[in-house]
LUMVEX-910984 format. One record per residue: x, y, z of N, C-alpha, C in turn. Coordinates in steps of 0.2 Angstrom, whole numbers, padded with zeros to 4 digits, always signed. Layout:
<nodes>
XYZXYZXYZ...
</nodes>
This chain:
<nodes>
+0104-0097-0098+0103-0093-0104+0099-0086-0102+0102-0081-0104+0099-0074-0102+0093-0073-0106+0088-0069-0102+0082-0067-0105+0083-0060-0108+0083-0059-0115+0085-0053-0118+0080-0047-0116+0074-0049-0115+0069-0044-0113+0070-0041-0106+0071-0046-0102+0073-0044-0095+0080-0040-0094+0084-0042-0098+0091-0039-0098+0090-0032-0101+0086-0031-0106+0085-0024-0109+0082-0020-0103+0077-0022-0100+0073-0018-0095+0078-0017-0089+0082-0022-0087+0086-0020-0081+0091-0015-0083+0094-0015-0089+0099-0010-0092+0095-0003-0091+0089-0003-0094+0085+0003-0094+0084+0006-0087+0082+0002-0082+0081+0004-0075+0087+0006-0072+0093+0003-0073+0099+0005-0071+0101+0012-0073+0100+0013-0080+0102+0019-0083+0098+0025-0080+0092+0024-0079+0087+0029-0076+0089+0031-0069+0091+0025-0065+0093+0027-0058+0099+0031-0058+0103+0030-0062+0110+0033-0063+0109+0041-0064+0104+0042-0068+0102+0049-0070+0101+0054-0064+0099+0051-0058+0098+0055-0052+0105+0058-0050+0110+0055-0051+0117+0057-0049+0121+0060-0055+0118+0061-0061+0121+0064-0066+0120+0071-0067+0125+0075-0063+0124+0082-0062+0124+0086-0069+0128+0084-0073+0129+0088-0080+0122+0087-0084+0119+0081-0084+0113+0080-0087+0108+0083-0084+0107+0083-0078+0102+0087-0074+0103+0095-0075+0109+0097-0076+0110+0104-0077+0107+0106-0084+0109+0102-0089+0107+0103-0096+0099+0103-0096+0096+0098-0092+0089+0098-0092+0086+0104-0089+0089+0107-0084+0086+0113-0081+0087+0119-0085+0092+0119-0089+0093+0125-0093+0088+0125-0099+0087+0119-0102+0081+0118-0107+0075+0119-0104+0073+0117-0098+0067+0118-0095+0065+0126-0094+0070+0129-0092+0070+0136-0091+0069+0140-0098+0073+0138-0102+0073+0142-0109+0066+0140-0113+0064+0134-0113+0058+0132-0117+0052+0134-0114+0051+0134-0107+0045+0137-0104+0044+0144-0105+0049+0148-0105+0049+0155-0107+0047+0156-0114+0048+0151-0118+0047+0152-0126+0040+0149-0127+0036+0146-0122+0030+0143-0123+0031+0137-0128+0036+0133-0127+0037+0127-0131+0032+0122-0131+0028+0121-0125+0023+0116-0125+0017+0118-0129+0016+0124-0131+0011+0126-0135+0011+0124-0143+0017+0121-0144+0018+0119-0151+0016+0113-0154+0013+0108-0150+0011+0102-0151+0004+0100-0151+0002+0096-0156-0005+0094-0156-0006+0086-0156-0012+0084-0154-0013+0076-0154-0019+0075-0158-0019+0072-0164-0024+0070-0168-0028+0077-0170-0024+0082-0171-0027+0088-0173-0029+0094-0168-0028+0092-0162-0030+0097-0157-0024+0099-0153-0023+0105-0151-0017+0107-0147-0017+0104-0140-0012+0101-0138-0011+0097-0132-0008+0101-0126-0004+0105-0128+0000+0110-0123+0003+0106-0117+0007+0101-0120+0011+0097-0115+0018+0096-0118+0023+0094-0114+0029+0092-0117+0029+0085-0119+0033+0083-0125+0033+0077-0128+0035+0071-0122+0039+0073-0118+0041+0068-0113+0036+0067-0108+0032+0072-0106+0026+0070-0102+0020+0066-0105+0020+0068-0112+0015+0064-0116+0017+0057-0116+0023+0055-0117+0025+0048-0117+0024+0045-0110+0026+0049-0105+0025+0046-0098+0018+0044-0097+0013+0048-0099+0006+0047-0098+0004+0041-0102+0007+0040-0108+0005+0034-0112+0008+0028-0108+0014+0028-0105+0016+0022-0102+0012+0020-0096+0010+0026-0092+0005+0024-0086-0001+0021-0088-0004+0025-0094-0011+0022-0096-0011+0015-0098-0006+0014-0102-0005+0007-0105-0004+0002-0100+0000+0004-0094+0002-0001-0089-0005-0002-0085-0008+0003-0083-0014+0002-0078-0020+0001-0081-0021+0003-0088-0027+0002-0091-0033+0004-0087-0034+0010-0086-0039+0013-0082-0046+0012-0085-0051+0012-0081-0058+0012-0084-0060+0019-0084-0057+0024-0080-0059+0031-0080-0053+0035-0079-0052+0040-0084-0047+0045-0083-0051+0052-0081-0049+0055-0075-0052+0061-0074-0047+0067-0075-0049+0072-0078-0044+0077-0079-0047+0084-0078-0044+0088-0073-0047+0094-0072-0043+0099-0077-0046+0103-0080-0043+0108-0085-0043+0105-0092-0047+0108-0096-0048+0105-0103-0045+0109-0108-0045+0116-0108-0041+0120-0113-0044+0118-0120-0039+0117-0124-0041+0115-0131-0044+0108-0132-0043+0104-0127-0045+0097-0127-0040+0092-0130-0034+0094-0132-0029+0089-0134-0028+0083-0130-0027+0085-0123-0025+0079-0119-0031+0075-0118-0037+0077-0118-0043+0073-0117-0043+0068-0123-0042+0071-0129-0042+0067-0135-0036+0062-0135-0030+0064-0133-0025+0059-0132-0026+0053-0128-0029+0055-0122-0030+0049-0117-0035+0045-0120-0041+0048-0123-0046+0044-0126-0043+0039-0132-0038+0042-0136-0035+0038-0141-0031+0032-0138-0028+0033-0133-0024+0027-0130-0029+0022-0127-0035+0024-0124-0040+0020-0121-0043+0016-0127-0044+0019-0133-0047+0016-0139-0042+0010-0141-0036+0011-0141-0031+0006-0143-0032+0000-0138-0033+0002-0131-0033-0003-0126-0040-0007-0127-0045-0003-0129-0051-0006-0130-0057-0005-0125-0055-0001-0120-0060+0001-0115-0058+0007-0112-0063+0010-0108-0061+0016-0104-0065+0022-0106-0066+0027-0102-0069+0034-0103-0064+0039-0100-0065+0045-0103-0061+0051-0101-0066+0056-0099-0065+0059-0093-0070+0064-0090-0066+0070-0089-0068+0076-0093-0064+0082-0092-0069+0087-0088-0065+0091-0084-0069+0096-0080-0065+0103-0081-0069+0108-0082-0066+0115-0083-0072+0120-0081-0069+0125-0078-0074+0130-0076-0077+0134-0082-0073+0134-0087-0075+0138-0093-0073+0134-0099-0078+0130-0102-0077+0126-0108-0079+0131-0114-0074+0134-0117-0075+0138-0123-0079+0135-0129-0083+0139-0131-0088+0136-0136-0084+0133-0142-0079+0137-0145-0076+0134-0151-0072+0128-0149-0069+0127-0143-0065+0121-0141-0070+0115-0140-0076+0117-0137-0081+0112-0136-0083+0109-0142-0085+0113-0147-0087+0111-0154-0082+0106-0157-0075+0108-0157-0070+0104-0160-0069+0097-0156-0070+0097-0150-0069+0091-0146-0075+0086-0148-0081+0089-0148-0087+0085-0149-0088+0082-0156-0084+0085-0161-0085+0082-0168-0079+0078-0169-0074+0077-0164-0068+0073-0165-0070+0065-0165-0067+0061-0169-0068+0054-0168-0067+0051-0161-0063+0054-0157-0062+0051-0151-0067+0053-0145-0071+0058-0147-0076+0060-0143-0081+0054-0140-0081+0049-0143-0085+0043-0141-0083+0041-0134-0077+0042-0132-0074+0040-0126-0073+0046-0121-0076+0052-0122-0075+0058-0119-0082+0061-0116-0082+0063-0110-0088+0067-0107-0085+0073-0104-0089+0078-0103-0086+0084-0100-0091+0087-0095-0088+0091-0090-0092+0094-0085-0090+0101-0085-0094+0106-0085-0092+0113-0085-0094+0115-0078-0089+0118-0074-0089+0120-0067-0083+0120-0064-0082+0123-0058-0076+0123-0054-0075+0116-0052-0068+0114-0053-0067+0107-0050-0067+0106-0043-0067+0112-0039-0067+0111-0032-0074+0113-0029-0079+0114-0033-0086+0115-0031-0089+0109-0029-0093+0109-0024-0096+0103-0021-0100+0100-0026-0104+0104-0030-0108+0101-0035-0105+0097-0040-0099+0100-0042-0095+0097-0048-0092+0090-0045-0089+0091-0039-0086+0085-0036-0091+0079-0035-0097+0081-0033-0103+0075-0032-0104+0072-0039-0105+0076-0044-0106+0073-0050-0100+0069-0053-0094+0071-0052-0088+0066-0053-0088+0060-0049-0090+0061-0043-0090+0055-0038-0095+0050-0040-0101+0052-0043-0106+0047-0045-0103+0043-0051-0100+0046-0055-0097+0043-0061-0091+0038-0059-0087+0041-0054-0081+0037-0052-0083+0030-0049-0089+0031-0045-0091+0025-0041-0093+0019-0046-0094+0020-0052-0096+0015-0057-0090+0012-0060-0084+0014-0058-0078+0012-0062-0073+0009-0056-0069+0004-0059-0064+0001-0054-0057+0004-0054-0054+0005-0060-0047+0008-0060-0048+0015-0063-0045+0019-0059-0046+0027-0060-0039+0030-0060-0038+0034-0064-0032+0039-0065-0035+0046-0065-0031+0050-0061-0033+0057-0060-0027+0062-0063-0029+0067-0066-0024+0071-0069-0027+0078-0067-0022+0082-0064-0024+0089-0062-0020+0094-0066-0024+0098-0069-0021+0103-0074-0025+0109-0075-0028+0112-0069-0032+0118-0070-0029+0124-0067-0032+0127-0062-0029+0133-0059-0023+0130-0055-0017+0134-0055-0011+0131-0053-0009+0134-0046-0014+0138-0042-0012+0140-0036-0011+0134-0031-0008+0136-0026-0007+0131-0020-0013+0129-0017-0017+0134-0016-0024+0132-0012-0028+0128-0017-0029+0130-0023-0033+0126-0028-0031+0119-0029-0025+0118-0030-0022+0111-0032-0022+0107-0025-0021+0110-0020-0022+0106-0013-0029+0104-0012-0033+0108-0014-0041+0106-0013-0042+0101-0018-0040+0101-0024-0041+0096-0029-0038+0089-0027-0032+0089-0024-0029+0083-0022-0033+0080-0016-0036+0084-0011-0040+0082-0006-0046+0079-0008-0049+0082-0014-0055+0079-0016-0054+0073-0021-0050+0073-0026-0049+0068-0031-0044+0063-0030-0039+0064-0026-0034+0058-0024-0038+0052-0021-0043+0053-0017-0046+0047-0014-0050+0043-0019-0051+0046-0025-0054+0042-0031-0049+0038-0034-0043+0039-0034-0038+0035-0037-0037+0028-0035-0037+0023-0039-0037+0016-0037-0029+0015-0035-0028+0010-0031-0022+0008-0029-0018+0005-0035-0012+0008-0035-0008+0006-0041-0008+0011-0047-0013+0015-0046-0014+0020-0051-0011+0027-0049-0012+0032-0052-0009+0039-0051-0013+0045-0050-0011+0049-0046-0014+0056-0047-0008+0060-0050-0009+0063-0056-0003+0066-0059-0005+0074-0059+0000+0078-0056-0001+0085-0055+0004+0088-0060+0001+0092-0065+0005+0095-0069+0007+0102-0067+0012+0105-0070+0015+0112-0069+0018+0113-0062+0020+0108-0059+0024+0108-0053+0031+0112-0055+0032+0112-0061+0039+0115-0063+0039+0123-0061+0033+0126-0060+0033+0133-0058+0038+0134-0052+0038+0129-0047+0042+0130-0041+0049+0131-0043+0051+0128-0048+0058+0127-0050+0061+0133-0055+0056+0137-0058+0058+0142-0062+0061+0148-0059+0065+0152-0062+0068+0158-0059+0062+0163-0057+0064+0167-0052+0060+0172-0049+0058+0177-0055+0052+0179-0055+0050+0184-0060+0050+0181-0067+0049+0175-0068+0050+0171-0074+0044+0173-0079+0038+0173-0077+0032+0174-0081+0032+0181-0084+0031+0182-0090+0030+0189-0093+0022+0191-0091+0018+0186-0091+0011+0188-0090+0010+0187-0082+0005+0191-0080+0003+0191-0073+0000+0185-0071+0002+0181-0066-0001+0175-0064-0003+0175-0057-0008+0171-0055-0010+0171-0048-0005+0166-0044-0001+0162-0048+0004+0157-0044+0011+0159-0046+0015+0156-0042+0022+0158-0043+0026+0154-0038+0033+0155-0037+0037+0152-0032+0034+0152-0025+0033+0146-0022+0030+0146-0015+0023+0145-0015+0020+0146-0021+0012+0146-0022+0011+0142-0028+0011+0136-0029+0010+0132-0035+0008+0125-0034+0008+0121-0039+0006+0114-0039+0011+0110-0035+0017+0111-0035+0022+0108-0032+0022+0109-0024+0021+0115-0022+0020+0116-0015+0014+0113-0012+0009+0112-0017+0002+0109-0015+0004+0101-0014+0008+0098-0018+0009+0091-0018+0013+0090-0011+0018+0094-0010+0022+0093-0004+0017+0094+0002+0013+0098+0003+0008+0099+0008+0004+0093+0009+0001+0091+0003-0004+0085+0003+0000+0079+0006+0006+0078+0004+0010+0072+0006+0011+0072+0013+0011+0078+0017+0013+0078+0024+0008+0074+0028+0002+0074+0025-0004+0071+0029-0007+0065+0025-0004+0063+0020-0007+0057+0016-0001+0053+0014-0001+0047+0017+0004+0042+0015+0002+0036+0011-0004+0038+0008-0007+0033+0003-0003+0034-0004+0000+0039-0005+0003+0041-0011+0011+0042-0010+0015+0041-0015+0022+0043-0015+0024+0046-0022+0029+0050-0022+0031+0053-0028+0035+0047-0032+0034+0046-0038+0038+0041-0042+0044+0045-0045+0049+0044-0041+0055+0048-0043+0058+0045-0049+0057+0039-0051+0060+0036-0057+0057+0039-0063+0051+0041-0063+0048+0045-0069+0052+0051-0069+0053+0055-0064+0057+0061-0064+0064+0060-0067+0067+0055-0065+0074+0053-0067+0074+0052-0074+0069+0048-0077+0069+0046-0084+0067+0052-0088+0062+0056-0086+0060+0062-0091+0065+0068-0091+0067+0070-0085+0072+0076-0084+0069+0082-0087+0066+0082-0093+0063+0088-0096+0055+0086-0095+0052+0090-0091+0045+0089-0089+0042+0095-0086+0036+0096-0086+0032+0101-0082+0030+0099-0076+0031+0092-0074+0028+0089-0068+0033+0086-0064+0039+0089-0062+0043+0086-0057+0040+0085-0050+0040+0079-0047+0037+0078-0041+0029+0077-0042+0027+0077-0048+0020+0077-0049+0017+0071-0051+0021+0066-0052+0018+0059-0053+0018+0055-0047+0012+0055-0044+0010+0053-0037+0007+0046-0038+0010+0041-0036+0007+0034-0036+0004+0032-0030-0002+0029-0031-0006+0027-0025-0003+0020-0023+0000+0019-0017+0003+0013-0015-0001+0009-0010-0006+0012-0007-0011+0009-0003-0018+0012-0002
</nodes>
């Protein structure tokens, strides 16, 4: 007698694996990624009332990861409007445990006020400071030492140098089986001269190049390609790094 749950999951995994070779589907995804990023598509969504500035596909991927590993602590660099902090906190609230620690060099007053009055703030704490400053890192490390299962999300300054340093600092805090998720690796895949605004990052200098450089000297992590194959539309291709040892 077949197990319908196992059968469904096997069909899903087979379908996702086949997407890696589905050139027409991947081409359609690339076209949408290019067009939607230039239209600031990710700025259109909120979570429990706060702008989250993420693609729905990446939001779902993060929910799957959080539900699977059930972290005691989620560390995120880059706060912006606070939507992602609230999102992660809400999933932890459903799980019944865990805290979210947000880090930003500039937590704007109006955003801080909105985050602090939100019902999910009970699972959130914030540190204002550069994520790569030693003082900030030492403060985060002290908090991390009190927790067993840790997930790290990097979404602040997107230059190669900054993200590489964040990986060097924060990836060792990730527990085995959990993830260091690096957002906006999509920058490497976008057309040259893509951004209308002046940015300090671009092709050859961005989160994806930092991921590639980091993995050259660190075999504790590997890119979870099955997430890339499943999502197709994402701002984090090659950015879902699973700690395997």
